[in-house]
PALOKE-169972 format. One line per field, with one value per atom (N, C-alpha, C, O): residue number from 1; residue in three letters; atom name; x, y, z. Coordinates in steps of 0.02 Angstrom, whole numbers, plus 50000, padded with zeros to 5 digits. Atoms other than C-alpha are relative to their C-alpha. Last residue first. Example, Ala and Ser with C-alpha at 12.3 -4.5 7.8 and 13.67 -1.06 7.14 Angstrom:
BEGIN
seq (2 | 2 | 2 | 2 | 1 | 1 | 1 | 1)
type (Ser | Ser | Ser | Ser | Ala | Ala | Ala | Ala)
atom (N | CA | C | O | N | CA | C | O)
xx (49958 | 50684 | 49961 | 49986 | 50045 | 50615 | 50045 | 50097)
yy (49941 | 49947 | 50055 | 50110 | 49941 | 49775 | 50060 | 50059)
zz (49997 | 50357 | 50037 | 50045 | 50000 | 50390 | 50000 | 50033)
***
This chain:
BEGIN
seq (112 | 112 | 112 | 112 | 111 | 111 | 111 | 111 | 110 | 110 | 110 | 110 | 109 | 109 | 109 | 109 | 108 | 108 | 108 | 108 | 107 | 107 | 107 | 107 | 106 | 106 | 106 | 106 | 105 | 105 | 105 | 105 | 104 | 104 | 104 | 104 | 103 | 103 | 103 | 103 | 102 | 102 | 102 | 102 | 101 | 101 | 101 | 101 | 100 | 100 | 100 | 100 | 99 | 99 | 99 | 99 | 98 | 98 | 98 | 98 | 97 | 97 | 97 | 97 | 96 | 96 | 96 | 96 | 95 | 95 | 95 | 95 | 94 | 94 | 94 | 94 | 93 | 93 | 93 | 93 | 92 | 92 | 92 | 92 | 91 | 91 | 91 | 91 | 90 | 90 | 90 | 90 | 89 | 89 | 89 | 89 | 88 | 88 | 88 | 88 | 87 | 87 | 87 | 87 | 86 | 86 | 86 | 86 | 85 | 85 | 85 | 85 | 84 | 84 | 84 | 84 | 83 | 83 | 83 | 83 | 82 | 82 | 82 | 82 | 81 | 81 | 81 | 81 | 80 | 80 | 80 | 80 | 79 | 79 | 79 | 79 | 78 | 78 | 78 | 78 | 77 | 77 | 77 | 77 | 76 | 76 | 76 | 76 | 75 | 75 | 75 | 75 | 74 | 74 | 74 | 74 | 73 | 73 | 73 | 73 | 72 | 72 | 72 | 72 | 71 | 71 | 71 | 71 | 70 | 70 | 70 | 70 | 69 | 69 | 69 | 69 | 68 | 68 | 68 | 68 | 67 | 67 | 67 | 67 | 66 | 66 | 66 | 66 | 65 | 65 | 65 | 65 | 64 | 64 | 64 | 64 | 63 | 63 | 63 | 63 | 62 | 62 | 62 | 62 | 61 | 61 | 61 | 61 | 60 | 60 | 60 | 60 | 59 | 59 | 59 | 59 | 58 | 58 | 58 | 58 | 57 | 57 | 57 | 57 | 56 | 56 | 56 | 56 | 55 | 55 | 55 | 55 | 54 | 54 | 54 | 54 | 53 | 53 | 53 | 53 | 52 | 52 | 52 | 52 | 51 | 51 | 51 | 51 | 50 | 50 | 50 | 50 | 49 | 49 | 49 | 49 | 48 | 48 | 48 | 48 | 47 | 47 | 47 | 47 | 46 | 46 | 46 | 46 | 45 | 45 | 45 | 45 | 44 | 44 | 44 | 44 | 43 | 43 | 43 | 43 | 42 | 42 | 42 | 42 | 41 | 41 | 41 | 41 | 40 | 40 | 40 | 40 | 39 | 39 | 39 | 39 | 38 | 38 | 38 | 38 | 37 | 37 | 37 | 37 | 36 | 36 | 36 | 36 | 35 | 35 | 35 | 35 | 34 | 34 | 34 | 34 | 33 | 33 | 33 | 33 | 32 | 32 | 32 | 32 | 31 | 31 | 31 | 31 | 30 | 30 | 30 | 30 | 29 | 29 | 29 | 29 | 28 | 28 | 28 | 28 | 27 | 27 | 27 | 27 | 26 | 26 | 26 | 26 | 25 | 25 | 25 | 25 | 24 | 24 | 24 | 24 | 23 | 23 | 23 | 23 | 22 | 22 | 22 | 22 | 21 | 21 | 21 | 21 | 20 | 20 | 20 | 20 | 19 | 19 | 19 | 19 | 18 | 18 | 18 | 18 | 17 | 17 | 17 | 17 | 16 | 16 | 16 | 16 | 15 | 15 | 15 | 15 | 14 | 14 | 14 | 14 | 13 | 13 | 13 | 13 | 12 | 12 | 12 | 12 | 11 | 11 | 11 | 11 | 10 | 10 | 10 | 10 | 9 | 9 | 9 | 9 | 8 | 8 | 8 | 8 | 7 | 7 | 7 | 7 | 6 | 6 | 6 | 6 | 5 | 5 | 5 | 5 | 4 | 4 | 4 | 4 | 3 | 3 | 3 | 3 | 2 | 2 | 2 | 2 | 1 | 1 | 1 | 1)
type (Phe | Phe | Phe | Phe | Arg | Arg | Arg | Arg | Pro | Pro | Pro | Pro | Leu | Leu | Leu | Leu | Asp | Asp | Asp | Asp | Leu | Leu | Leu | Leu | Glu | Glu | Glu | Glu | Asp | Asp | Asp | Asp | Ile | Ile | Ile | Ile | Tyr | Tyr | Tyr | Tyr | His | His | His | His | Lys | Lys | Lys | Lys | Asn | Asn | Asn | Asn | Glu | Glu | Glu | Glu | Arg | Arg | Arg | Arg | Val | Val | Val | Val | Phe | Phe | Phe | Phe | His | His | His | His | Asn | Asn | Asn | Asn | Val | Val | Val | Val | Tyr | Tyr | Tyr | Tyr | Pro | Pro | Pro | Pro | Pro | Pro | Pro | Pro | Val | Val | Val | Val | Ser | Ser | Ser | Ser | Asn | Asn | Asn | Asn | His | His | His | His | Asp | Asp | Asp | Asp | Leu | Leu | Leu | Leu | Tyr | Tyr | Tyr | Tyr | Asn | Asn | Asn | Asn | Lys | Lys | Lys | Lys | Phe | Phe | Phe | Phe | Asp | Asp | Asp | Asp | Ser | Ser | Ser | Ser | Glu | Glu | Glu | Glu | Ile | Ile | Ile | Ile | Lys | Lys | Lys | Lys | Glu | Glu | Glu | Glu | Lys | Lys | Lys | Lys | Ser | Ser | Ser | Ser | Val | Val | Val | Val | Thr | Thr | Thr | Thr | Ala | Ala | Ala | Ala | Val | Val | Val | Val | Pro | Pro | Pro | Pro | Trp | Trp | Trp | Trp | Asp | Asp | Asp | Asp | Gln | Gln | Gln | Gln | Ala | Ala | Ala | Ala | Ser | Ser | Ser | Ser | Lys | Lys | Lys | Lys | Cys | Cys | Cys | Cys | Phe | Phe | Phe | Phe | Val | Val | Val | Val | Asp | Asp | Asp | Asp | Tyr | Tyr | Tyr | Tyr | Glu | Glu | Glu | Glu | Ser | Ser | Ser | Ser | His | His | His | His | Gly | Gly | Gly | Gly | Thr | Thr | Thr | Thr | Val | Val | Val | Val | Arg | Arg | Arg | Arg | Ser | Ser | Ser | Ser | Ile | Ile | Ile | Ile | Lys | Lys | Lys | Lys | Tyr | Tyr | Tyr | Tyr | Leu | Leu | Leu | Leu | Tyr | Tyr | Tyr | Tyr | Phe | Phe | Phe | Phe | Glu | Glu | Glu | Glu | Met | Met | Met | Met | Ser | Ser | Ser | Ser | Asp | Asp | Asp | Asp | Gln | Gln | Gln | Gln | His | His | His | His | Lys | Lys | Lys | Lys | Arg | Arg | Arg | Arg | Ile | Ile | Ile | Ile | Ala | Ala | Ala | Ala | Arg | Arg | Arg | Arg | Asn | Asn | Asn | Asn | Asn | Asn | Asn | Asn | Leu | Leu | Leu | Leu | Lys | Lys | Lys | Lys | His | His | His | His | Leu | Leu | Leu | Leu | Val | Val | Val | Val | Ala | Ala | Ala | Ala | Ile | Ile | Ile | Ile | Gly | Gly | Gly | Gly | Leu | Leu | Leu | Leu | Leu | Leu | Leu | Leu | Ala | Ala | Ala | Ala | Leu | Leu | Leu | Leu | Leu | Leu | Leu | Leu | Val | Val | Val | Val | Ile | Ile | Ile | Ile | Cys | Cys | Cys | Cys | Leu | Leu | Leu | Leu | Ser | Ser | Ser | Ser | Gly | Gly | Gly | Gly | Ile | Ile | Ile | Ile | Gly | Gly | Gly | Gly | Asn | Asn | Asn | Asn | Val | Val | Val | Val | Phe | Phe | Phe | Phe | Gln | Gln | Gln | Gln | Asp | Asp | Asp | Asp | Phe | Phe | Phe | Phe | Met | Met | Met | Met)
atom (N | CA | C | O | N | CA | C | O | N | CA | C | O | N | CA | C | O | N | CA | C | O | N | CA | C | O | N | CA | C | O | N | CA | C | O | N | CA | C | O | N | CA | C | O | N | CA | C | O | N | CA | C | O | N | CA | C | O | N | CA | C | O | N | CA | C | O | N | CA | C | O | N | CA | C | O | N | CA | C | O | N | CA | C | O | N | CA | C | O | N | CA | C | O | N | CA | C | O | N | CA | C | O | N | CA | C | O | N | CA | C | O | N | CA | C | O | N | CA | C | O | N | CA | C | O | N | CA | C | O | N | CA | C | O | N | CA | C | O | N | CA | C | O | N | CA | C | O | N | CA | C | O | N | CA | C | O | N | CA | C | O | N | CA | C | O | N | CA | C | O | N | CA | C | O | N | CA | C | O | N | CA | C | O | N | CA | C | O | N | CA | C | O | N | CA | C | O | N | CA | C | O | N | CA | C | O | N | CA | C | O | N | CA | C | O | N | CA | C | O | N | CA | C | O | N | CA | C | O | N | CA | C | O | N | CA | C | O | N | CA | C | O | N | CA | C | O | N | CA | C | O | N | CA | C | O | N | CA | C | O | N | CA | C | O | N | CA | C | O | N | CA | C | O | N | CA | C | O | N | CA | C | O | N | CA | C | O | N | CA | C | O | N | CA | C | O | N | CA | C | O | N | CA | C | O | N | CA | C | O | N | CA | C | O | N | CA | C | O | N | CA | C | O | N | CA | C | O | N | CA | C | O | N | CA | C | O | N | CA | C | O | N | CA | C | O | N | CA | C | O | N | CA | C | O | N | CA | C | O | N | CA | C | O | N | CA | C | O | N | CA | C | O | N | CA | C | O | N | CA | C | O | N | CA | C | O | N | CA | C | O | N | CA | C | O | N | CA | C | O | N | CA | C | O | N | CA | C | O | N | CA | C | O | N | CA | C | O | N | CA | C | O | N | CA | C | O | N | CA | C | O | N | CA | C | O | N | CA | C | O | N | CA | C | O | N | CA | C | O | N | CA | C | O | N | CA | C | O | N | CA | C | O | N | CA | C | O | N | CA | C | O | N | CA | C | O | N | CA | C | O | N | CA | C | O | N | CA | C | O | N | CA | C | O | N | CA | C | O | N | CA | C | O)
xx (49969 | 50083 | 50043 | 50078 | 49996 | 50012 | 50041 | 50074 | 50044 | 50058 | 50010 | 50065 | 49969 | 50149 | 49946 | 49895 | 50018 | 50046 | 50035 | 50033 | 50012 | 50120 | 49987 | 50015 | 50071 | 50107 | 49971 | 49911 | 50039 | 50276 | 49923 | 49887 | 49988 | 50358 | 49957 | 49922 | 50040 | 50285 | 50002 | 49950 | 50066 | 50360 | 49948 | 49898 | 50024 | 50516 | 49933 | 49899 | 50058 | 50551 | 49956 | 49902 | 50040 | 50693 | 49924 | 49876 | 50019 | 50761 | 49953 | 49900 | 50057 | 50750 | 49978 | 49919 | 50066 | 50844 | 49945 | 49890 | 50033 | 50973 | 49931 | 49880 | 50026 | 51015 | 49962 | 49907 | 50061 | 51025 | 49969 | 49909 | 50054 | 51150 | 49938 | 49886 | 50035 | 51246 | 49942 | 49892 | 49958 | 51286 | 49960 | 49899 | 50035 | 51198 | 50039 | 50057 | 49979 | 51301 | 49968 | 49974 | 50057 | 51206 | 50028 | 50009 | 49986 | 51372 | 49942 | 49948 | 49952 | 51373 | 49998 | 50007 | 50020 | 51216 | 50046 | 50022 | 50060 | 51250 | 49977 | 49954 | 49986 | 51431 | 49940 | 49948 | 49963 | 51368 | 50013 | 49992 | 50056 | 51247 | 50029 | 50001 | 50040 | 51388 | 49949 | 49940 | 49953 | 51501 | 49962 | 49965 | 49998 | 51360 | 50042 | 50022 | 50068 | 51314 | 50005 | 49977 | 50009 | 51499 | 49936 | 49937 | 49949 | 51521 | 49995 | 49999 | 50032 | 51365 | 50045 | 50020 | 49999 | 51435 | 49966 | 49949 | 49977 | 51371 | 50003 | 49951 | 50034 | 51353 | 50032 | 50091 | 49965 | 51378 | 49975 | 49928 | 49933 | 51302 | 50045 | 50087 | 49986 | 51115 | 50073 | 50089 | 49952 | 51083 | 50025 | 50050 | 50025 | 50921 | 50050 | 50033 | 50031 | 50998 | 49979 | 49995 | 49939 | 51099 | 49976 | 50010 | 49969 | 50941 | 50064 | 50078 | 50039 | 50854 | 50033 | 50039 | 49994 | 51000 | 49956 | 49978 | 49930 | 51002 | 50003 | 50017 | 50002 | 50811 | 50066 | 50069 | 50030 | 50836 | 49984 | 49979 | 49946 | 50954 | 49971 | 50003 | 49970 | 50817 | 50058 | 50079 | 49957 | 50710 | 50033 | 50019 | 49935 | 50559 | 50048 | 50033 | 49992 | 50375 | 50074 | 50088 | 50001 | 50340 | 50009 | 50002 | 50046 | 50275 | 50000 | 49950 | 50059 | 50389 | 49940 | 49901 | 50000 | 50544 | 49939 | 49921 | 50000 | 50502 | 50002 | 49965 | 50064 | 50464 | 49987 | 49936 | 50044 | 50628 | 49928 | 49897 | 49979 | 50727 | 49955 | 49927 | 50022 | 50631 | 50016 | 49976 | 50069 | 50662 | 49967 | 49924 | 50005 | 50852 | 49920 | 49898 | 49993 | 50855 | 49983 | 49951 | 49931 | 50796 | 50001 | 49949 | 49962 | 50644 | 50060 | 50090 | 50046 | 50538 | 50029 | 50015 | 49987 | 50684 | 49956 | 49982 | 49932 | 50665 | 50017 | 50040 | 50002 | 50481 | 50061 | 50062 | 50041 | 50502 | 49998 | 50011 | 49951 | 50645 | 49965 | 49993 | 49952 | 50526 | 50046 | 50062 | 50033 | 50387 | 50047 | 50041 | 50017 | 50502 | 49971 | 49991 | 49935 | 50563 | 49997 | 50030 | 49982 | 50386 | 50066 | 50074 | 50044 | 50346 | 50011 | 50009 | 49979 | 50502 | 49953 | 49976 | 49941 | 50453 | 50030 | 50052 | 50018 | 50273 | 50068 | 50069 | 50037 | 50333 | 49978 | 49976 | 49961 | 50453 | 49968 | 49993 | 49960 | 50328 | 50049 | 50050 | 50035 | 50214 | 50030 | 50015 | 50004 | 50353 | 49961 | 49984 | 49936 | 50394 | 49992 | 50017 | 49996 | 50210 | 50058 | 50054 | 50045 | 50198 | 50005 | 50007 | 49978 | 50350 | 49963 | 49989 | 49951 | 50292 | 50028 | 50048 | 50025 | 50132 | 50050 | 50037 | 50032 | 50215 | 49973 | 49978 | 49947 | 50323 | 49968 | 49991 | 49969 | 50173 | 50056 | 50061 | 50058 | 50077 | 50029 | 50016 | 49995 | 50240 | 49955 | 49974 | 49932 | 50255 | 50005 | 50030 | 50008 | 50071 | 50063 | 50061 | 50043 | 50084 | 49993 | 49986 | 49970 | 50231 | 49962 | 49988 | 49961 | 50134 | 50040 | 50048 | 50044 | 49996 | 50051 | 50042)
yy (50048 | 51674 | 50035 | 50002 | 50068 | 51768 | 49949 | 49905 | 50045 | 51944 | 49925 | 49900 | 50050 | 52041 | 49961 | 49944 | 50071 | 52185 | 49957 | 49968 | 50049 | 52363 | 49932 | 49917 | 49996 | 52490 | 49951 | 49939 | 50023 | 52455 | 49998 | 49967 | 50075 | 52477 | 49973 | 49924 | 50028 | 52652 | 49931 | 49901 | 49977 | 52706 | 49966 | 49934 | 50034 | 52622 | 50000 | 49949 | 50021 | 52721 | 49947 | 49923 | 49950 | 52829 | 49969 | 50006 | 49946 | 52698 | 50050 | 50059 | 50031 | 52564 | 50048 | 50058 | 50001 | 52682 | 49969 | 49996 | 49941 | 52731 | 49994 | 50025 | 49977 | 52555 | 50061 | 50064 | 50039 | 52511 | 50021 | 50035 | 49970 | 52657 | 49958 | 49987 | 49939 | 52605 | 50031 | 50059 | 49938 | 52430 | 50063 | 50062 | 49957 | 52276 | 50074 | 50105 | 49927 | 52136 | 50045 | 50036 | 49956 | 51973 | 50068 | 50096 | 49990 | 51879 | 50042 | 50066 | 50047 | 51782 | 50018 | 49973 | 50071 | 51853 | 49960 | 49916 | 50010 | 52029 | 49924 | 49899 | 50002 | 52016 | 49997 | 49971 | 50065 | 51964 | 49998 | 49950 | 50057 | 52110 | 49931 | 49891 | 50000 | 52225 | 49947 | 49914 | 50020 | 52163 | 50003 | 49957 | 50069 | 52180 | 49974 | 49927 | 50027 | 52354 | 49928 | 49896 | 49997 | 52404 | 49975 | 49946 | 50048 | 52338 | 49998 | 49947 | 50073 | 52433 | 49951 | 49907 | 50036 | 52591 | 49927 | 49891 | 50061 | 52700 | 49949 | 49931 | 50048 | 52878 | 49935 | 49934 | 50006 | 52983 | 49948 | 49911 | 49991 | 53046 | 49997 | 50042 | 49929 | 53056 | 50014 | 50071 | 49986 | 52870 | 50070 | 50084 | 49952 | 52862 | 50018 | 50055 | 49945 | 52765 | 50055 | 50112 | 49972 | 52651 | 50059 | 50110 | 49969 | 52602 | 50038 | 50092 | 49937 | 52565 | 50039 | 50100 | 49946 | 52452 | 50062 | 50118 | 49974 | 52360 | 50057 | 50115 | 49950 | 52342 | 50031 | 50090 | 49935 | 52264 | 50055 | 50116 | 49968 | 52134 | 50070 | 50122 | 49960 | 52100 | 50029 | 50084 | 50037 | 52044 | 50041 | 50101 | 49996 | 52133 | 49961 | 49945 | 50042 | 52095 | 49992 | 49947 | 49976 | 52246 | 49955 | 49973 | 49954 | 52173 | 50025 | 50026 | 50044 | 52020 | 50045 | 50024 | 50041 | 52122 | 49959 | 49940 | 49959 | 52255 | 49956 | 49970 | 49974 | 52128 | 50035 | 50025 | 50054 | 52034 | 50022 | 49998 | 50020 | 52181 | 49956 | 49965 | 49951 | 52232 | 49995 | 50015 | 50004 | 52063 | 50060 | 50049 | 50054 | 52074 | 49991 | 49981 | 49969 | 52240 | 49945 | 49958 | 50006 | 52158 | 50035 | 50044 | 49936 | 52211 | 50002 | 50056 | 49952 | 52058 | 50073 | 50115 | 49999 | 51948 | 50046 | 50066 | 49980 | 51998 | 50006 | 50059 | 49929 | 51968 | 50028 | 50075 | 49967 | 51796 | 50077 | 50114 | 49994 | 51756 | 50030 | 50070 | 49946 | 51805 | 50010 | 50065 | 49939 | 51693 | 50063 | 50113 | 49989 | 51551 | 50059 | 50091 | 49978 | 51575 | 50008 | 50053 | 49935 | 51572 | 50022 | 50082 | 49953 | 51419 | 50075 | 50119 | 49995 | 51332 | 50040 | 50073 | 49962 | 51369 | 50012 | 50066 | 49927 | 51315 | 50044 | 50100 | 49974 | 51147 | 50070 | 50105 | 49995 | 51123 | 50027 | 50075 | 49944 | 51155 | 50003 | 50060 | 49946 | 51023 | 50070 | 50119 | 50003 | 50894 | 50067 | 50109 | 49977 | 50932 | 50007 | 50057 | 49930 | 50912 | 50037 | 50092 | 49958 | 50752 | 50072 | 50113 | 50002 | 50681 | 50041 | 50078 | 49957 | 50740 | 49996 | 50050 | 49939 | 50648 | 50060 | 50112 | 49993 | 50490 | 50068 | 50096 | 50000 | 50497 | 50019 | 50066 | 49931 | 50532 | 50015 | 50071 | 49948 | 50383 | 50072 | 50118 | 50002 | 50271 | 50052 | 50086 | 49967 | 50328 | 50000 | 50047 | 49920 | 50289 | 50035 | 50093 | 49971 | 50119 | 50074 | 50113 | 49995 | 50078 | 50032 | 50074 | 49937 | 50123 | 50006 | 50062 | 49937 | 50001 | 50063 | 50111)
zz (50034 | 47651 | 49948 | 49909 | 49969 | 47799 | 49955 | 49983 | 50036 | 47738 | 50023 | 50033 | 50037 | 47873 | 49961 | 49992 | 49988 | 47925 | 49965 | 49905 | 50050 | 47909 | 50034 | 50086 | 50014 | 48044 | 49951 | 49944 | 49948 | 48113 | 49995 | 50034 | 50000 | 47946 | 50054 | 50042 | 50053 | 47943 | 49993 | 49978 | 49975 | 48113 | 49937 | 49951 | 49944 | 48071 | 50010 | 50012 | 50026 | 47902 | 50053 | 50038 | 50037 | 47957 | 49987 | 49996 | 49949 | 48072 | 49975 | 50003 | 49954 | 47929 | 50057 | 50070 | 50040 | 47807 | 50045 | 50051 | 50006 | 47935 | 49961 | 49976 | 49926 | 47980 | 49997 | 50024 | 49984 | 47798 | 50063 | 50071 | 50038 | 47770 | 49997 | 49981 | 49979 | 47916 | 49960 | 49983 | 50010 | 47862 | 50021 | 50025 | 50039 | 47937 | 49998 | 50048 | 49989 | 47998 | 49953 | 49893 | 49980 | 48004 | 50024 | 50076 | 49933 | 47987 | 50029 | 50085 | 49968 | 47820 | 50076 | 50117 | 50017 | 47742 | 50048 | 50084 | 49963 | 47806 | 50005 | 50056 | 49939 | 47742 | 50048 | 50104 | 49989 | 47575 | 50076 | 50110 | 49993 | 47580 | 50013 | 50050 | 49932 | 47626 | 50005 | 50056 | 49946 | 47482 | 50068 | 50110 | 50006 | 47355 | 50064 | 50099 | 49987 | 47414 | 50001 | 50045 | 49924 | 47409 | 50019 | 50073 | 49966 | 47237 | 50073 | 50107 | 50005 | 47182 | 50031 | 50067 | 50060 | 47251 | 49997 | 50044 | 49985 | 47389 | 49941 | 49914 | 50048 | 47355 | 50021 | 50040 | 50058 | 47513 | 49954 | 49970 | 49991 | 47667 | 49949 | 49944 | 50015 | 47618 | 50014 | 49997 | 49952 | 47597 | 49986 | 49931 | 49951 | 47500 | 50052 | 50098 | 50039 | 47352 | 50046 | 50029 | 50022 | 47472 | 49954 | 49957 | 49935 | 47570 | 49970 | 49998 | 49976 | 47404 | 50050 | 50044 | 50054 | 47360 | 50001 | 49986 | 49995 | 47525 | 49940 | 49952 | 49949 | 47515 | 50011 | 50025 | 50029 | 47346 | 50058 | 50046 | 50048 | 47422 | 49976 | 49979 | 49952 | 47551 | 49963 | 49982 | 49950 | 47410 | 50049 | 50050 | 50026 | 47340 | 50052 | 50109 | 50052 | 47371 | 49974 | 49934 | 50066 | 47462 | 49941 | 49883 | 50021 | 47616 | 49932 | 49897 | 50010 | 47628 | 49978 | 49935 | 50063 | 47585 | 49993 | 49938 | 50057 | 47716 | 49933 | 49886 | 50004 | 47847 | 49943 | 49909 | 50021 | 47823 | 49987 | 49939 | 50071 | 47832 | 49975 | 49921 | 50041 | 47995 | 49923 | 49881 | 50005 | 48067 | 49955 | 49913 | 50051 | 48028 | 49992 | 49935 | 50068 | 48116 | 49949 | 49898 | 50028 | 48275 | 49930 | 49899 | 49992 | 48371 | 49963 | 49961 | 50038 | 48304 | 50008 | 49965 | 50063 | 48375 | 49953 | 49901 | 50011 | 48551 | 49927 | 49905 | 49990 | 48547 | 49988 | 49949 | 50058 | 48465 | 50008 | 49960 | 50063 | 48595 | 49936 | 49898 | 49989 | 48738 | 49945 | 49923 | 50012 | 48670 | 50010 | 49974 | 50068 | 48655 | 49984 | 49936 | 50030 | 48831 | 49931 | 49905 | 49983 | 48896 | 49975 | 49965 | 50039 | 48797 | 50018 | 49975 | 50072 | 48864 | 49958 | 49912 | 50005 | 49041 | 49928 | 49909 | 49990 | 49023 | 49996 | 49970 | 50057 | 48946 | 50006 | 49955 | 50053 | 49086 | 49938 | 49909 | 49984 | 49221 | 49944 | 49920 | 50011 | 49134 | 50016 | 49982 | 50077 | 49128 | 49984 | 49945 | 50032 | 49310 | 49929 | 49903 | 49977 | 49364 | 49971 | 49946 | 50040 | 49266 | 50015 | 49969 | 50067 | 49349 | 49950 | 49910 | 50007 | 49516 | 49936 | 49913 | 49998 | 49493 | 49995 | 49965 | 50063 | 49447 | 49988 | 49933 | 50042 | 49603 | 49926 | 49893 | 49989 | 49707 | 49951 | 49927 | 50020 | 49636 | 50009 | 49969 | 50075 | 49657 | 49973 | 49926 | 50023 | 49840 | 49923 | 49893 | 49988 | 49864 | 49987 | 49965 | 50049 | 49779 | 50012 | 49966 | 50063 | 49891 | 49944 | 49908 | 49992 | 50049 | 49934 | 49909 | 49994 | 50004 | 49998 | 49960)
***
């Protein structure tokens, strides 16, 4: 009788720990999603999805609107490759996203 009671409590503890683990993983996943949504990569992804253009096109448009200096095609290609390899976003793209962030936030991502 006592053995059954101990086994029942052990089983209950395992179920509770599993549920707690699932709840913690869910919370961590939601936190990671919120953190990712504020990232520059998310904004570039969102611009490309909403406009139907590639992220490379966003780099090109950002370079056109860059007020500091003219950005060469070779520089854009090099920066885009660096972005793909290391998630490094050049200043002219950062500027473009910051300047348009308010408008980007108002846009809804298409479902498909």
